[in-house]
Structures are given as structure tokens and as C-alpha cells.
C-alpha positions, 0 to 999 in steps of 0.5 A: 123460090127464095124471094117473091114479089110482094104485090100488097105493097108496091116496090120502092126505090128508097134506101134500105133501112138500117141493116141490123142496127147497122149503118147510120144515115149517110153511111152506105152499105158498101163502105162498112164491112164491119157493120155488114158482118153484124147484119149477115144472116147466120145460116150455112147458105149465106155467102160473101164474094170478094173481087178475088178467088181468095175472097170467098166466105160461106156460112160462118166464114162470111162474117169472118171474111168481112172482118178482114176487110175492116181496114179497107179504104172504101168510097161509095160513088153511086148507089141504087136500092130497091125494097119491098116488104119482103126483100131488099136489093142494093148495088153500089159503085165503090172505089178501093184505095189500096196501098199500091197502084195495083191495089187501087180499083173500082168495084161493083158491090151488091147485096140482097137482104131480108127484113126481120120482124123488128124492121131491121134487115139481114144480109143473105148475100154480098158480092164485090166484083172488080170493074177496073183498075184506077 
């Protein structure tokens, strides 16, 4: 089992702490692909899934894929995050403002992260899925 529920500390609905020196206060995870790339766990099983079949990255390819998203115009609309001492989960509703009408879409973004001993977090999976065209 990859995760377990930590009964020593109740779960919270607080925001995830900084992702590996990642987003500063007020900048949400789903709108910062470059900082997420730096927070990815460097491991062959780390995975990033985008909204199309071309947007798939596993292991070292996960961070590389996020790097290609650095110029996307992403706006977070809502988010919900849950953390414990041993894991964190976050979901956000995000708008992607594409250059053409067929590239504008609303997405669900979700991630699972694990805390490091220094208190920062490492992302083990990130997934963007299209909800609708805008």
C-alpha cells in the first residue's frame, strides 16, 4: 500500500505547504507547472497526465512534460486540499486560456504529494482532465 491514514494526527483541510520550495503564498499548484516540475519526486513511477493522449510523462519525462507547459495561461477557479503528516491531496478547477477558441477549456487538476523530512512536499502524481470547452 502506497499511502496509509495517519491516526496520530487528524487530517486537515488546510492548504498544502510549499511544494519543494514551490509556490509562494497565494499562488496555487495548478497554475505553476514550472514550480511543480521542481517539486516532482524523481522516481520512475512518478506520472503526469494532461488533457490529451500526447500529454503523458512518466519518470524523468514527467518533469520534462511540465516544462513544456510553462507558457500556458492557467487560472485557478476553486481548490480543495487535504493533508496529513504522511500525504497530501489537492484538486482544483482551472481555466486554460488557449490562443484559439478550440484551445480554451476548463480542467480538473489533481495531485498527490508526500512530505519530505524538511517539511516541503514532493509530488508523486499530477493529472489534468478536461471538463468542458469554454
